[in-house]
DRENNU-754659 format. One record per residue (C-alpha): x, y, z; residue number from 1. Coordinates in Angstrom, 2 decimals, decimal comma, m for minus. Layout:
BEGIN
[atom [X Y Z] NUM]
...
***
This chain:
BEGIN
[atom [10,89 7,15 m32,46] 1]
[atom [14,30 5,91 m33,70] 2]
[atom [14,90 2,21 m33,83] 3]
[atom [17,83 0,85 m31,77] 4]
[atom [19,71 m2,32 m32,60] 5]
[atom [22,03 m4,15 m30,12] 6]
[atom [24,78 m6,30 m31,69] 7]
[atom [26,84 m8,69 m29,54] 8]
[atom [30,34 m10,04 m29,84] 9]
[atom [32,07 m13,44 m30,47] 10]
[atom [30,72 m16,42 m28,43] 11]
[atom [27,92 m14,24 m27,08] 12]
[atom [24,22 m13,74 m27,79] 13]
[atom [21,66 m11,01 m27,40] 14]
[atom [20,93 m12,33 m23,95] 15]
[atom [23,72 m10,18 m22,61] 16]
[atom [21,86 m7,08 m23,71] 17]
[atom [18,53 m7,77 m21,93] 18]
[atom [19,24 m5,39 m19,01] 19]
[atom [20,50 m2,75 m21,47] 20]
[atom [17,32 m3,05 m23,59] 21]
[atom [15,14 m2,56 m20,53] 22]
[atom [17,27 0,39 m19,36] 23]
[atom [17,15 2,18 m22,69] 24]
[atom [13,43 1,58 m23,06] 25]
[atom [12,65 2,97 m19,60] 26]
[atom [14,91 5,93 m20,23] 27]
[atom [13,00 6,92 m23,38] 28]
[atom [15,51 5,96 m26,03] 29]
[atom [12,89 3,76 m27,77] 30]
[atom [9,86 1,75 m26,95] 31]
[atom [10,73 m1,79 m25,97] 32]
[atom [9,27 m2,95 m29,29] 33]
[atom [11,66 m0,68 m31,16] 34]
[atom [14,83 m2,17 m29,66] 35]
[atom [16,11 m5,18 m31,53] 36]
[atom [18,80 m7,72 m30,90] 37]
[atom [21,09 m8,25 m33,90] 38]
[atom [22,39 m11,77 m33,45] 39]
[atom [24,64 m14,19 m35,39] 40]
[atom [26,05 m17,65 m34,75] 41]
[atom [29,62 m16,52 m34,07] 42]
[atom [30,94 m20,08 m33,32] 43]
[atom [30,15 m21,55 m36,72] 44]
[atom [33,51 m22,33 m38,28] 45]
[atom [32,39 m21,61 m41,81] 46]
[atom [30,84 m18,23 m41,02] 47]
[atom [32,77 m15,22 m42,45] 48]
[atom [32,35 m11,51 m41,83] 49]
[atom [31,06 m11,28 m45,40] 50]
[atom [28,31 m13,77 m44,41] 51]
[atom [27,36 m11,83 m41,31] 52]
[atom [27,04 m8,43 m43,00] 53]
[atom [25,19 m9,99 m45,95] 54]
[atom [22,68 m11,55 m43,54] 55]
[atom [22,47 m8,33 m41,49] 56]
[atom [21,68 m6,37 m44,68] 57]
[atom [18,91 m8,76 m45,61] 58]
[atom [17,40 m8,68 m42,14] 59]
[atom [17,49 m4,83 m42,21] 60]
[atom [15,45 m4,96 m45,44] 61]
[atom [12,99 m7,51 m44,04] 62]
[atom [12,41 m5,35 m40,94] 63]
[atom [11,74 m2,33 m43,17] 64]
[atom [14,67 m0,19 m41,91] 65]
[atom [16,08 0,00 m45,46] 66]
[atom [14,58 m0,50 m48,88] 67]
[atom [15,58 m3,13 m51,46] 68]
[atom [18,10 m0,60 m52,78] 69]
[atom [19,67 m0,23 m49,35] 70]
[atom [18,38 3,30 m48,92] 71]
[atom [17,31 4,24 m45,38] 72]
[atom [13,58 4,20 m44,74] 73]
[atom [14,08 5,28 m41,11] 74]
[atom [16,94 6,38 m38,78] 75]
[atom [18,62 3,69 m36,78] 76]
[atom [20,87 3,83 m33,68] 77]
[atom [23,19 0,88 m33,09] 78]
[atom [25,02 m0,22 m29,93] 79]
[atom [27,71 m2,93 m30,44] 80]
[atom [30,01 m4,89 m28,19] 81]
[atom [33,41 m6,31 m28,99] 82]
[atom [33,30 m8,13 m32,39] 83]
[atom [30,04 m6,25 m33,17] 84]
[atom [32,27 m3,21 m33,96] 85]
[atom [33,89 m5,00 m36,85] 86]
[atom [30,49 m6,28 m38,10] 87]
[atom [29,03 m2,73 m38,24] 88]
[atom [32,14 m1,22 m39,83] 89]
[atom [32,29 m3,98 m42,45] 90]
[atom [28,54 m3,57 m43,22] 91]
[atom [28,77 0,21 m43,59] 92]
[atom [31,80 m0,20 m45,89] 93]
[atom [30,28 m2,98 m48,01] 94]
[atom [26,91 m1,44 m48,69] 95]
[atom [27,47 2,28 m48,40] 96]
[atom [31,15 3,40 m48,57] 97]
[atom [32,24 1,06 m51,30] 98]
[atom [29,71 2,58 m53,73] 99]
[atom [30,02 6,15 m52,42] 100]
[atom [26,52 6,28 m51,03] 101]
[atom [27,09 6,89 m47,33] 102]
[atom [24,12 9,32 m47,39] 103]
[atom [21,81 6,38 m47,83] 104]
[atom [23,00 4,64 m44,63] 105]
[atom [20,28 4,47 m41,95] 106]
[atom [22,70 4,64 m38,99] 107]
[atom [22,79 8,05 m37,29] 108]
[atom [24,38 7,11 m34,02] 109]
[atom [26,77 4,24 m33,33] 110]
[atom [28,00 3,34 m29,85] 111]
[atom [30,87 0,84 m29,65] 112]
[atom [31,44 m0,81 m26,23] 113]
[atom [34,88 m2,34 m26,01] 114]
[atom [35,10 m2,90 m29,74] 115]
[atom [37,71 m5,29 m31,14] 116]
[atom [38,53 m2,90 m33,99] 117]
[atom [42,16 m4,02 m34,04] 118]
[atom [41,91 m7,41 m32,55] 119]
[atom [42,20 m9,39 m29,33] 120]
[atom [45,16 m11,20 m27,77] 121]
[atom [42,76 m13,95 m26,83] 122]
[atom [41,59 m14,73 m30,40] 123]
[atom [44,34 m17,21 m31,26] 124]
[atom [43,72 m19,01 m27,99] 125]
[atom [40,14 m19,48 m28,97] 126]
[atom [41,28 m21,48 m31,98] 127]
[atom [43,26 m23,94 m29,78] 128]
[atom [41,96 m27,28 m28,51] 129]
[atom [41,59 m25,89 m24,99] 130]
[atom [39,79 m22,83 m26,40] 131]
[atom [37,41 m25,24 m28,15] 132]
[atom [36,76 m27,02 m24,90] 133]
[atom [35,97 m23,78 m23,11] 134]
[atom [34,05 m21,93 m25,77] 135]
[atom [33,29 m24,41 m28,51] 136]
[atom [29,75 m25,48 m29,53] 137]
[atom [28,45 m28,65 m27,91] 138]
[atom [25,78 m29,68 m30,43] 139]
[atom [26,10 m32,84 m32,55] 140]
[atom [27,29 m32,01 m36,06] 141]
[atom [29,31 m28,98 m35,06] 142]
[atom [30,88 m30,18 m31,83] 143]
[atom [33,70 m27,89 m30,56] 144]
[atom [33,41 m25,43 m33,38] 145]
[atom [34,58 m21,97 m32,28] 146]
[atom [34,04 m19,75 m35,28] 147]
[atom [37,64 m20,17 m36,59] 148]
[atom [37,13 m17,82 m39,59] 149]
[atom [35,96 m15,03 m37,34] 150]
[atom [38,74 m15,69 m34,89] 151]
[atom [41,22 m15,47 m37,77] 152]
[atom [39,95 m11,91 m38,36] 153]
[atom [40,07 m11,16 m34,62] 154]
[atom [43,64 m12,36 m34,09] 155]
[atom [46,17 m9,62 m33,54] 156]
[atom [47,57 m8,14 m36,74] 157]
[atom [45,21 m10,05 m39,00] 158]
[atom [45,15 m9,33 m42,70] 159]
[atom [41,39 m8,84 m42,29] 160]
[atom [41,91 m5,87 m39,90] 161]
[atom [44,36 m4,29 m42,37] 162]
[atom [41,94 m4,58 m45,29] 163]
[atom [39,08 m3,14 m43,32] 164]
[atom [41,16 m0,30 m41,97] 165]
[atom [42,40 0,61 m45,41] 166]
[atom [38,81 0,57 m46,68] 167]
[atom [36,92 2,49 m44,02] 168]
[atom [39,38 4,19 m41,67] 169]
[atom [42,31 5,30 m43,74] 170]
[atom [40,52 5,91 m47,03] 171]
[atom [39,55 9,24 m48,51] 172]
[atom [36,99 11,31 m46,59] 173]
[atom [35,22 10,45 m43,40] 174]
[atom [31,80 9,19 m42,41] 175]
[atom [32,11 9,19 m38,62] 176]
[atom [31,59 12,91 m37,93] 177]
[atom [29,40 15,08 m35,65] 178]
[atom [27,15 15,80 m38,64] 179]
[atom [27,31 12,35 m40,23] 180]
[atom [27,29 9,15 m38,21] 181]
[atom [27,98 10,10 m34,61] 182]
[atom [30,43 7,46 m33,26] 183]
[atom [31,10 7,02 m29,58] 184]
[atom [33,67 4,45 m28,45] 185]
[atom [33,76 3,37 m24,75] 186]
[atom [35,99 0,80 m23,13] 187]
[atom [36,93 m0,29 m19,63] 188]
[atom [40,46 m0,23 m18,31] 189]
[atom [40,52 m3,13 m15,87] 190]
[atom [41,74 m6,69 m16,57] 191]
[atom [39,43 m9,49 m15,40] 192]
[atom [39,33 m9,99 m11,66] 193]
[atom [38,74 m13,74 m11,45] 194]
[atom [40,85 m16,67 m12,65] 195]
[atom [40,78 m15,15 m16,16] 196]
[atom [43,35 m12,56 m14,84] 197]
[atom [46,03 m15,10 m15,61] 198]
[atom [45,42 m14,67 m19,34] 199]
[atom [44,89 m10,90 m19,26] 200]
[atom [47,52 m8,96 m21,20] 201]
[atom [48,88 m5,45 m20,51] 202]
[atom [46,90 m2,66 m22,03] 203]
[atom [43,64 m4,64 m22,33] 204]
[atom [40,26 m4,77 m20,66] 205]
[atom [40,75 m8,53 m20,30] 206]
[atom [39,89 m9,23 m23,91] 207]
[atom [40,46 m6,39 m26,39] 208]
[atom [43,45 m4,06 m26,71] 209]
[atom [42,42 m0,60 m25,47] 210]
[atom [44,75 1,11 m27,95] 211]
[atom [43,05 m0,84 m30,68] 212]
[atom [39,49 0,34 m29,84] 213]
[atom [39,59 3,90 m31,32] 214]
[atom [39,70 4,68 m35,03] 215]
[atom [42,33 7,40 m34,95] 216]
[atom [44,84 5,28 m36,84] 217]
[atom [47,82 6,29 m39,00] 218]
[atom [49,12 4,27 m41,91] 219]
[atom [52,85 4,74 m42,53] 220]
[atom [54,70 3,28 m45,52] 221]
[atom [58,40 3,01 m45,74] 222]
[atom [59,68 1,95 m49,23] 223]
[atom [63,15 1,62 m50,75] 224]
[atom [64,24 4,41 m53,14] 225]
[atom [67,87 3,70 m53,88] 226]
[atom [68,57 1,19 m56,68] 227]
[atom [71,56 m0,10 m58,61] 228]
[atom [73,29 2,73 m60,44] 229]
[atom [71,74 5,47 m58,28] 230]
[atom [73,86 8,24 m56,78] 231]
[atom [75,15 7,11 m53,38] 232]
[atom [73,64 10,26 m51,85] 233]
[atom [70,10 9,17 m52,85] 234]
[atom [68,16 8,41 m49,69] 235]
[atom [67,61 4,62 m49,41] 236]
[atom [63,98 4,93 m48,34] 237]
[atom [61,05 7,36 m48,06] 238]
[atom [58,08 7,75 m45,80] 239]
[atom [54,45 8,21 m46,93] 240]
[atom [51,09 7,63 m45,35] 241]
[atom [47,54 8,43 m44,51] 242]
[atom [45,83 9,59 m41,27] 243]
[atom [42,32 8,75 m40,23] 244]
[atom [40,00 11,82 m40,47] 245]
[atom [37,20 10,34 m38,39] 246]
[atom [35,92 12,67 m35,65] 247]
[atom [34,51 10,59 m32,78] 248]
[atom [34,17 10,46 m29,00] 249]
[atom [36,53 8,06 m27,11] 250]
[atom [36,43 7,27 m23,47] 251]
[atom [38,29 4,86 m21,21] 252]
[atom [36,19 4,19 m18,12] 253]
[atom [37,31 3,14 m14,58] 254]
[atom [36,26 m0,02 m12,83] 255]
[atom [35,06 m1,90 m15,92] 256]
[atom [36,36 m4,87 m17,83] 257]
[atom [35,26 m6,38 m21,11] 258]
[atom [32,17 m8,05 m19,68] 259]
[atom [31,00 m5,52 m17,07] 260]
[atom [30,93 m2,72 m19,58] 261]
[atom [27,73 m4,44 m20,91] 262]
[atom [26,42 m5,95 m17,69] 263]
[atom [26,51 m2,63 m15,75] 264]
[atom [23,02 m1,52 m16,94] 265]
[atom [20,14 m1,55 m14,53] 266]
[atom [17,01 m3,07 m15,96] 267]
[atom [14,82 m0,92 m13,79] 268]
[atom [16,06 2,21 m15,56] 269]
[atom [18,16 3,60 m12,73] 270]
[atom [21,44 5,18 m13,86] 271]
[atom [23,71 3,20 m11,55] 272]
[atom [26,91 3,28 m13,63] 273]
[atom [29,04 5,73 m15,57] 274]
[atom [28,80 3,74 m18,79] 275]
[atom [25,00 3,69 m18,76] 276]
[atom [24,90 7,47 m18,44] 277]
[atom [27,34 8,01 m21,26] 278]
[atom [25,56 5,55 m23,58] 279]
[atom [22,31 7,38 m22,85] 280]
[atom [23,90 10,74 m23,74] 281]
[atom [25,49 9,29 m26,92] 282]
[atom [22,11 8,00 m28,11] 283]
[atom [20,37 11,29 m27,34] 284]
[atom [22,94 13,66 m28,84] 285]
[atom [21,57 15,53 m31,83] 286]
[atom [23,62 18,60 m32,86] 287]
[atom [27,33 18,88 m33,60] 288]
[atom [27,61 21,12 m30,55] 289]
[atom [26,11 18,52 m28,30] 290]
[atom [28,42 15,88 m29,73] 291]
[atom [31,40 18,12 m29,12] 292]
[atom [30,37 18,42 m25,48] 293]
[atom [30,07 14,65 m25,19] 294]
[atom [33,46 14,22 m26,82] 295]
[atom [35,07 16,59 m24,29] 296]
[atom [33,34 14,85 m21,41] 297]
[atom [34,56 11,40 m22,26] 298]
[atom [38,07 12,75 m22,91] 299]
[atom [38,06 14,16 m19,40] 300]
[atom [36,81 10,82 m18,05] 301]
[atom [39,77 9,16 m19,84] 302]
[atom [42,28 11,55 m18,33] 303]
[atom [40,77 11,08 m14,87] 304]
[atom [40,85 7,27 m15,29] 305]
[atom [44,52 7,11 m16,07] 306]
[atom [45,33 9,58 m13,42] 307]
[atom [43,48 7,54 m10,77] 308]
[atom [44,65 4,10 m11,81] 309]
[atom [48,21 4,85 m12,79] 310]
[atom [47,93 2,47 m15,76] 311]
[atom [50,09 3,31 m18,72] 312]
[atom [48,56 4,27 m22,04] 313]
[atom [49,82 1,90 m24,69] 314]
[atom [50,25 2,15 m28,43] 315]
[atom [49,77 m0,69 m30,81] 316]
[atom [51,88 m1,10 m33,96] 317]
[atom [50,74 m3,39 m36,73] 318]
[atom [53,61 m4,15 m39,16] 319]
[atom [53,34 m5,70 m42,61] 320]
[atom [56,30 m6,51 m44,85] 321]
[atom [55,87 m6,92 m48,68] 322]
[atom [58,36 m7,09 m51,50] 323]
[atom [58,35 m4,76 m54,54] 324]
[atom [55,76 m7,03 m56,25] 325]
[atom [53,36 m6,73 m53,25] 326]
[atom [54,04 m10,34 m52,26] 327]
[atom [53,93 m10,92 m48,49] 328]
[atom [57,35 m11,50 m46,87] 329]
[atom [56,81 m13,89 m43,98] 330]
[atom [60,36 m14,49 m42,81] 331]
[atom [61,79 m11,26 m41,48] 332]
[atom [63,27 m9,76 m38,36] 333]
[atom [62,84 m6,26 m36,91] 334]
[atom [65,47 m4,88 m34,58] 335]
[atom [65,14 m1,55 m32,79] 336]
[atom [67,95 0,60 m31,40] 337]
[atom [69,26 4,10 m30,72] 338]
[atom [71,83 5,97 m32,76] 339]
[atom [73,42 9,38 m32,52] 340]
[atom [71,97 11,66 m35,11] 341]
[atom [75,49 12,67 m36,14] 342]
[atom [75,86 9,01 m37,48] 343]
[atom [72,75 9,32 m39,57] 344]
[atom [72,29 11,27 m42,82] 345]
[atom [69,33 12,72 m44,63] 346]
[atom [66,28 10,51 m44,11] 347]
[atom [68,10 8,54 m41,45] 348]
[atom [70,63 5,92 m42,58] 349]
[atom [73,83 4,98 m40,93] 350]
[atom [76,82 6,96 m42,30] 351]
[atom [79,42 4,59 m41,00] 352]
[atom [80,68 2,57 m38,08] 353]
[atom [81,58 3,89 m34,68] 354]
[atom [78,69 2,80 m32,51] 355]
[atom [79,49 3,63 m28,87] 356]
[atom [78,93 1,47 m25,83] 357]
[atom [76,20 3,86 m24,60] 358]
[atom [74,35 3,55 m27,91] 359]
[atom [74,47 m0,20 m27,58] 360]
[atom [73,26 m0,11 m24,00] 361]
[atom [70,33 2,16 m24,68] 362]
[atom [69,63 0,33 m27,94] 363]
[atom [69,24 m2,93 m26,01] 364]
[atom [66,78 m1,27 m23,59] 365]
[atom [64,79 0,14 m26,49] 366]
[atom [64,66 m3,27 m28,17] 367]
[atom [63,30 m4,87 m25,03] 368]
[atom [60,64 m2,15 m24,66] 369]
[atom [59,57 m2,43 m28,33] 370]
[atom [59,26 m6,24 m28,57] 371]
[atom [58,00 m7,10 m25,06] 372]
[atom [54,44 m7,76 m26,38] 373]
[atom [55,14 m8,95 m29,94] 374]
[atom [52,86 m11,33 m31,83] 375]
[atom [53,29 m12,83 m35,27] 376]
[atom [49,88 m13,60 m36,89] 377]
[atom [49,32 m17,35 m37,06] 378]
[atom [47,56 m17,21 m40,46] 379]
[atom [50,10 m14,93 m42,16] 380]
[atom [53,49 m14,18 m40,44] 381]
[atom [54,04 m11,25 m42,81] 382]
[atom [51,83 m9,43 m40,31] 383]
[atom [53,16 m8,69 m36,83] 384]
[atom [51,92 m6,75 m33,84] 385]
[atom [53,92 m4,80 m31,20] 386]
[atom [52,38 m3,20 m28,12] 387]
[atom [54,61 m0,47 m26,56] 388]
[atom [54,42 2,10 m23,89] 389]
[atom [55,12 5,32 m25,86] 390]
[atom [55,90 7,37 m22,69] 391]
[atom [58,53 4,78 m21,66] 392]
[atom [60,14 4,84 m25,13] 393]
[atom [60,24 8,69 m25,11] 394]
[atom [61,84 8,66 m21,70] 395]
[atom [64,51 6,23 m23,00] 396]
[atom [65,21 8,49 m25,96] 397]
[atom [65,49 11,53 m23,73] 398]
[atom [67,68 9,78 m21,20] 399]
[atom [70,00 8,51 m23,93] 400]
[atom [70,28 11,96 m25,42] 401]
[atom [71,24 13,46 m22,07] 402]
[atom [73,68 10,66 m21,24] 403]
[atom [75,33 10,60 m24,66] 404]
[atom [75,43 14,39 m24,86] 405]
[atom [73,86 14,80 m28,30] 406]
[atom [70,64 14,26 m30,21] 407]
[atom [69,72 10,64 m30,81] 408]
[atom [67,20 8,79 m32,93] 409]
[atom [65,06 5,66 m32,35] 410]
[atom [65,94 3,36 m35,33] 411]
[atom [64,57 0,21 m36,92] 412]
[atom [66,52 m2,39 m38,78] 413]
[atom [64,74 m4,65 m41,26] 414]
[atom [66,40 m8,05 m42,16] 415]
[atom [65,06 m10,60 m44,53] 416]
[atom [67,18 m13,72 m45,09] 417]
[atom [68,04 m14,78 m48,67] 418]
[atom [65,77 m17,27 m50,38] 419]
[atom [68,70 m19,21 m51,91] 420]
[atom [72,08 m18,56 m53,57] 421]
[atom [70,58 m16,40 m56,27] 422]
[atom [67,53 m14,75 m54,68] 423]
[atom [67,94 m12,25 m51,88] 424]
[atom [66,58 m9,04 m50,44] 425]
[atom [68,23 m5,60 m50,46] 426]
[atom [68,46 m5,32 m46,70] 427]
[atom [71,08 m2,59 m46,91] 428]
[atom [68,34 m0,03 m47,77] 429]
[atom [66,61 m0,54 m44,48] 430]
[atom [69,43 m0,83 m41,90] 431]
[atom [68,74 2,31 m39,91] 432]
[atom [65,23 3,58 m40,53] 433]
[atom [64,75 6,65 m38,28] 434]
[atom [61,46 6,42 m36,40] 435]
[atom [61,69 9,22 m33,82] 436]
[atom [64,19 11,80 m32,62] 437]
[atom [65,11 13,26 m29,24] 438]
[atom [64,90 16,66 m30,96] 439]
[atom [62,37 16,41 m33,80] 440]
[atom [62,95 20,08 m34,78] 441]
[atom [66,52 19,34 m35,61] 442]
[atom [65,79 16,69 m38,15] 443]
[atom [63,45 16,08 m41,08] 444]
[atom [62,15 13,16 m43,04] 445]
[atom [60,80 11,02 m40,18] 446]
[atom [57,15 10,76 m39,20] 447]
[atom [55,80 11,69 m35,80] 448]
[atom [55,43 8,20 m34,44] 449]
[atom [54,53 7,89 m30,79] 450]
[atom [50,91 8,42 m29,74] 451]
[atom [49,17 6,85 m26,78] 452]
[atom [45,91 4,92 m27,22] 453]
[atom [46,28 4,57 m30,96] 454]
[atom [47,02 1,79 m33,49] 455]
[atom [49,68 2,71 m36,01] 456]
[atom [49,99 0,58 m39,17] 457]
[atom [53,49 0,37 m40,62] 458]
[atom [53,74 m1,02 m44,20] 459]
[atom [57,34 m1,97 m44,99] 460]
[atom [58,55 m2,54 m48,56] 461]
[atom [61,68 m4,56 m49,32] 462]
[atom [63,37 m4,96 m52,73] 463]
[atom [63,68 m8,56 m53,84] 464]
[atom [66,75 m9,23 m56,03] 465]
[atom [67,68 m12,09 m58,33] 466]
[atom [70,93 m13,21 m59,94] 467]
[atom [69,16 m15,69 m62,23] 468]
[atom [68,52 m13,31 m65,12] 469]
[atom [71,13 m12,03 m67,59] 470]
[atom [71,36 m10,00 m70,72] 471]
[atom [74,75 m10,52 m72,49] 472]
[atom [76,34 m10,66 m75,97] 473]
[atom [77,09 m14,36 m75,71] 474]
[atom [75,38 m17,37 m74,37] 475]
[atom [76,13 m17,75 m70,72] 476]
[atom [77,68 m21,10 m69,64] 477]
[atom [76,96 m22,43 m66,20] 478]
***
């Protein structure tokens, strides 16, 4: 019988999984002795994700699930909650993907319940003094520790999330497939119903960003291409990128928040909740055909959930700005607007002045929509996060096109202030980056940008310039 391991989230313990363990045992997933709690001290400030996966790997060897070489000795199913999703992804990357030996991984089925794959808007609050009072450890010697290093990784737009996504989600090939590791991701749609509702953010289950749970991400890079001496007709920037090729099941379930998605399991084995039934199916699915049926089922559940609740489906954008030496740029401003396509050329740069009042009006509305839920990462301000309602943005673009009477484009302006009198950034290259069009068929060179329930990573390059270097025939006098 396949071993099953249950891995908790930040500030939690395996205690939260007791009812789930009993339920899975009574429903024949595994004998009670073959269901383990994978635990870690998440509120230890010095603990890193590297430490957790290193310890997890050693415990897997000690339990006999893998050999000393990491090769599977038996198949393993894993169910994770919240931060546990990052733990398993990191472990799979570190010990199997990095060395191109995914075939040695023991995990056959992975169920993520409300995973914090792309962060939580509550993480930076947990690092505050009040967060320490509420969630911090109370023992002498580590009083009020909250696991600051883990919370750094959980904060919205963290560099850690970027690194992990580039390694395991946006890299070459895929390991989450119907014939590889079968991945099922389930999350609730409701904010907390008690006093915690006051801190719940739009598009969350009270703790994690719903759009940040699935691994269907896209990485887009926009880099300058026009330099001094180039023909003026040279496009000032170009797009490139990668799309995740993972094939997984993703479901958004009604009536559940971040906690109840785990606590809704009946220890007597009765199937009293939608989530318990879907987890059961996910752990029993064997063939690619069965997994395809599960994927279709949870997709229908998701559609029904949004239809019944009327909640919008959000999209999360993670933005990073670096200069042409790959050095993070922490002081920058993004401004969004709308422009008539007739004022844009080629890849989408402004051909001249002449902005109309209607363009300004709709541009202001787009700006408000795009930055309503913005967050600059506290550890590194070169990383920012924007949560938008893609349907609302698309409606604004369509309305503007109709009102103005011609095709329009959603644009982004990047501005980086000069460092001093002789060091500056070539902002002129990124003054009207075209992101989306009212009529995509009429234009080329811009990516398809707006997708609900996804996280899109946008990597922006800016050209840093200096006037402090010369090559001349005579010595320069200052």
